[in-house]
C-alpha positions as CSV (number, residue, x, y, z in Angstrom):
1,X,121.9,18.2,97.7
2,X,124.5,19.6,95.3
3,X,125.3,16.9,92.6
4,X,129.1,17.3,93.7
5,X,128.5,15.9,97.0
6,X,126.8,12.8,95.1
7,X,129.6,12.1,92.6
8,X,132.2,13.0,95.2
9,X,130.9,11.8,98.6
10,X,134.1,12.0,100.6
11,X,133.1,16.0,100.5
12,X,130.6,15.1,103.1
13,X,133.5,14.5,105.7
14,X,133.7,18.3,105.7
15,X,132.2,19.9,108.5
16,X,128.9,21.8,107.5
17,X,130.3,25.1,108.6
18,X,133.1,25.2,106.3
19,X,131.4,22.9,103.5
20,X,128.7,25.8,103.2
21,X,131.7,28.0,101.9
22,X,133.1,26.0,99.7
23,X,132.3,26.4,95.8
24,X,131.3,23.5,94.7
25,X,130.3,24.6,91.3
26,X,133.9,24.5,89.7
27,X,134.0,20.7,90.0
28,X,132.9,18.5,86.8
29,X,129.8,16.6,87.3
30,X,131.1,13.2,85.9
31,X,128.7,11.0,83.8
32,X,128.8,7.3,84.4
33,X,131.7,6.1,82.7
34,X,133.9,9.1,83.7
35,X,132.8,8.0,87.7
36,X,134.1,4.5,86.8
37,X,137.3,6.2,85.9
38,X,137.7,8.6,88.8
39,X,136.6,5.8,91.5
40,X,138.8,3.3,89.7
41,X,141.6,5.9,90.2
42,X,140.7,6.8,93.8
43,X,140.8,3.1,94.6
44,X,144.1,2.2,93.0
45,X,146.1,5.5,94.4
46,X,144.0,5.4,97.7
47,X,143.5,9.3,97.1
48,X,140.4,11.0,97.0
49,X,139.9,12.4,93.3
50,X,138.1,15.3,92.1
51,X,137.9,16.8,88.5
52,X,137.6,20.5,88.2
53,X,135.8,22.3,85.1
54,X,137.7,23.9,82.5
55,X,138.6,27.7,83.2
56,X,136.0,27.5,86.3
57,X,136.4,30.6,88.6
58,X,135.5,30.2,92.1
59,X,133.2,32.6,93.8
60,X,133.4,30.9,97.2
61,X,136.3,29.2,99.1
62,X,138.2,27.0,96.7
63,X,138.6,23.4,97.9
64,X,142.5,23.2,97.4
65,X,142.2,26.2,100.1
66,X,140.5,23.6,102.8
67,X,141.7,20.3,102.0
68,X,145.5,19.2,101.7
69,X,146.7,17.8,98.4
70,X,147.8,14.2,98.3
71,X,151.7,13.7,98.1
72,X,151.9,11.4,95.4
73,X,154.8,9.4,93.5
74,X,155.9,9.7,90.0
75,X,153.7,6.8,88.9
76,X,150.8,8.0,90.7
77,X,151.3,11.1,88.7
78,X,151.4,9.3,85.6
79,X,148.1,7.5,86.5
80,X,146.5,10.8,87.1
81,X,147.7,12.1,84.0
82,X,146.3,9.2,81.9
83,X,142.9,9.5,83.4
84,X,143.0,13.4,82.7
85,X,143.8,12.9,79.3
86,X,140.6,10.9,79.2
87,X,138.4,13.7,80.0
88,X,137.9,17.1,78.2
89,X,140.8,19.1,77.4
90,X,141.1,21.9,80.4
91,X,139.6,19.7,82.9
92,X,142.1,18.9,85.9
93,X,142.3,15.8,87.8
94,X,143.2,16.5,91.4
95,X,144.1,14.3,94.3
96,X,143.5,15.1,97.9
97,X,144.7,13.1,101.0
98,X,142.9,10.1,102.2
99,X,141.5,10.1,104.6
100,X,140.9,14.1,104.4
101,X,143.3,16.5,106.2
102,X,141.3,19.7,106.4
103,X,143.7,22.8,106.7
104,X,141.6,25.8,107.5
């Protein structure tokens, strides 16, 4: 099982036929403390959160072409930005709808 599926377990809700085409290698695999940040943010915002690697280029279907990005308030955006600033420069924190909305 890809490490991203362990760190971002909501991805397992994507049907296998679609999941098999998604390039999970563009996702940052968080450390323990980073995982706590992601889990806390996800819980506080009630959104599914992932972190993308800096400069990663997808060789398969990109997650954002499959899942609907979350609609967020200015306050939620500020919370996302605050967490994003704790990650390595260039890594991007993205919020997806919870529950997931598959758009393909």
